[in-house]
N, C-alpha and C positions, 0 to 999 in steps of 0.2 A: 421596377427600378433595378438597375444593374451596377455592379462594382467593376471598375476597370483597373487593371494592373499592368504596368510596363516594366519588364525586367531586363536590365542591361541591353537596351536597344542601341544598336549601331547602324548608321546609314552612311553609305558612301556612294555618290552618284557616278563617279568616273574611276573608282578604284583607288584614287589617290586622296582627293579632298573629302575629309570626313565631316559630315553634316551633324550627325548626332553621335555622341561619344559615351557609350555605356549609360544611357539615360534610364533613370528609375523614377517611377511615379505611381502613386496609388490614389485613386479617386473613389470616394465612398458612395454608397447608394443614395441617389437623390441629390447629390451635391452639384453645385455649379462651380467648376474650377476654371480659372482663366490662365492662359499661357501668355505671359507678358514679357516683352523685351524689344530691343531695337531690330531693324531690318537685318536679316542674315543670321539671327541668333538660333534658328532651328524650330521656332514655334509652329510655323505652318507645316514644316516637314513632320513634326510630331503629330499634328492633327491628321495629316495624310497617311501616316502609319496606322493610326487608329481607324481611319475610314477605309483603308485597304488600297489606296492609290499608290502607296509606296510599300514595298516589301523590304524589311530590314535585312542587312547582311548577316546579322546575328541578333540574338535576343528573343524575347517572348512577349506576346500580347495575350492577356487573359481577360475575358469578360465573364464575370462571376467566376466559375471554375473551368470555363470552356476555352480551350486553346484556339485562338483565332488569327494567329500570325500570318498564315497564308490562305485564309478563307477569302474567296473573291468578293469584290465590293457588293455585287447584287445579292449575295447570300447573307450579308451581315445584318440587314434590317436596321440600319442606322438612318436617322434623319439628318440631312445636310442642308445648310443655308450658307450661301456664298455672298461675297461683296457685291456681285453683279446682279443678284436676284435670280437670273436665269429663268425667267418666266417665258412661256410660249406666247408671242404677241398675237397670234391668230386665234387663241383660245380665250374664253371668258374666265373670270375668276373661278367660277364653279368648275369649269372644265380643267383649269390648271390644277386645282386642288384634287380633282378626281384622278389625275394622271397615274399616280402611284397605285391607286386602288384598282384601276383598270388593268394594269400590268399583272396584278395579283388575281385577276379574273374573279373579283368579288361579286356576290349576288347584288343585283341592281338595287333592290329595296334597302339592303343593309348598307350599301355604298352611299345611297342618298341620305340615309339617317346619319352616317358618320360625317359626311361633308357638311350637312346643315348644322350639326353639333359643333364642329370645329370652326365653322364660319361665325357662329354665335360667340364662341369663346374668344375669337380674335377680333370681334366687333366688325365683321365684314358682311353680315347678312344682307344689308341693303345694297351691297356692291356686287352681288353674286353674278349678275348678268353683264357687268361691265368688262371691258377689255383693258389690259395693262396700260395702254396709252391714255386711257381715261382716268387713271388713278394718280395720286400724288406719290412721292418717293416713299413716304411712311406707309401708305396703304399697300404699295407694291411689296414692301418688305414684310408686311403682315401676311400677305398672300403667300410669299415664300415660306414664312414660318408655318402657316396653316398647312401648306402642301407637305412640309417635312413632318408635321405632328400628326396628320390624319392617319398615317400608316401605323400609328402606335409604335414608334421605334424603340429599340432597347436603349439607344443613346441619341442625344441631339448634339450635333457638331456644328459650330458657328465660326466661320472664318472671316473675321473683320466685317461683320454684317452691316455695321452702321457707318462705315467710312465714306459712303457716297451721300450721306445725308447732311443737311445744314445743322448748325450747332443746336438750335432749339429742338429740331426733330430728333436729333441724336439723344437728347436728354429724355424726351418723351418715350422714345422707342426702347431705351435701356430699362426704363421703369416697366414698360409693357412686357419685355422679355422676362424680367425677373418675376413679374406677376404670373405669367403663363407657366414659367418653369416651376414655380412653387405650387401653383394650382394643380398641375399635372404630375408633379413629383418625379420628373424625368431627369436622369443623370445627364449633365450637360458639360461640354468642353467648349470654351469661348476663347478665340484667339484675338488679341488686340495689342497695339503698341501704345494705347492711350491709358495712362495710369489712373486718371480720374474715373474714366469709364469702367475700368477694371475693378477698382476698389469699391465702387458703388454697387456693382452687380454681383460680386463673387462671394462664395462661401470660403473658398481657398484660392490662393494665387501662387503660381509657379513662375518665379522670375528667371528667365533664361539668358544665357550668355555663352557664345561659342560652342553650342551644341550640348551644353549641360545645364542642369537646374542649379542655380547658385543659392536659392532660398525658396522654401515651400512652407506656407503657413497662412494664417488668416490675414485679411487686409490690415487689421489693426496691428498685428505683430510685425508685419513687414514695414508698415509706415513708421511705427515707433521704434523698432529695434532691428534695423538692417544688420545682417551678419558680415557682409563683405563691403569693401570700398565700392565695387561696381554697383551693387544693389543700392547703396546709400546715394551715390551720385545719380543713378537713374531715377530715383524717386524724389529727388529735390534737395538733398543735403549739399550745401555749397562750401562749408567751412571744414577744413581738415588740418589737424595739428599733430605733428610728430610727438609722441609721448614715450616716456620711459617710466616703468613702475618703481616707485619709491617705497611704498608700503601698501597694505590692504586698503583699497579704495582711494589711494593717493598716487598721482602721477605727476611727473615733471616734464615741462616743455624744454626745447633746446636752449632757450635763453635763461632757464632756471625758474620760470614761473611755475607755481605749484597749483594743481587742480584736484579737487575732490570729485569723485564720481560715485554715483549711487550703486551702479551695477558694475562690478569688477570681474572682467573675464579671466584675470590671472596672467595675461600676457606680459612678458618682460618689456617688449617693445611693440608699439601698435600705433594706429591712428585714432585720435579722438575726433568725432564729427558732431556738428550741431547745426540745426536749421537756422536760417537768417531770422525767422520769426521768434525763435526761442532765446536769442541773446537780448539782454535787457540793458538799456541805458540807465545808469544810476548817478547819484550825486558825485560831484568831483571830490568830495571829502570822504567818500566811501572807499576804504582800502581793505575791505573784508575779504573773505574767502572767494576765490575764483574771479577776482576783479583785476582788470588791467587797463592801462591808459592807451588810447588810440587816437590817431589823427585822421580827420576826414579828408579823403582824396577826391571823391565824387559823391554828389547828392542827386538822387533821381526821384521825381514825383511819380508815384504809382497809383494815385487816386485815393484809396483809403489810407495809404501810408506813404512814408518816404523810405527809400533804400539808400543806405550809406555804404560806400566802399571805403574800408579803413586800412591804414597801415598800422601794424602793431608789432611789439617785440616778438610775437609768436607767428608772424606772417600776415598775409592779406586776409581780411575777414569781411563778410557781407552781413549787414544788419538791416532788418526791416522794422521800422518804428512808426506806430500810429498815434503817438501821444500828442502830436502837434507842436512839441517843443523843438523848434528847428535849430540845427547846428550847421553852420556854413562850412564850405570847403576851406581847408587850411586851419580850421579850429580843431581843438582837441576835445575828447569826451572820455568818460570812464564807463566801461562796460562790464557786465557780469555774465559769466557763462554758468547757468544753474547746474548744480551737480546732477539733478534729476533729468536734465536734457542732454547731457553729453553721452554719446554712444561710442563704445570702443569697437573698432572693426579691424 
């Protein structure tokens, strides 16, 4: 198991456009860390810096205590799995997995032992003599994983490895990757733009935007307590309210509505944000703390619930409600924003 440290990494492809901007990241031994963000945020470039395909213009990459910023790709001993699988179509599963070991001129008997062992770990033993065209997408992805793992790499680097699979297979494969990663205890970096996939598989998540990491923490921390507006919007917060601090744990909206918050960041002016699922529809007689009156503009059926787009004194809000008590467009309702669910960013 290896520890990975990126210190003040800067990358510029043409000398003008900066892709990574003083990026810092620390990945602990045996951790699976995901780089999450929209296209162009720098997550794949960060992976390519770690892999050795991109040499940063400045900064430092350490694996354990070894400086590896300019070490060539072939000398890093990292396992790489890409979106395209990159299997050799003319080689069998066994031969594809053997490829990296043959390059290392490993003893034939030792190589055979390692290949059979990793094929068993990846549930591929019965497919050893098949060719890639005879395999399903999930099986080909497992072959790519086996080929990366058989060399016993210091790190496993996964660049959107599930994006070519259908929804059901993606779900199965992310469970499989997590199982293999924990079983082998290998430090892993996983690049994805899919937040559900990311949160389900990761020990830690780095949310990236514009070449920097906006937030780094556990999936639970990021899902429940985003630190910036960008992170909040990216992971599904839709309601944002301009607030001004009145007292400890008490904030005032632009229309004068007062809201209590459980976690007070101490900002004088900020945005309060809350998920649509966390806003509650309450009795029209309830005028207690954190309640406001709202008018239904649009009602949309979501299957398990209804989504309401509301006009309110504090701005447009979106509410998801599964109670079955329908409110029609044009009617009013009273809603409550629980103090425990409002996040200040």
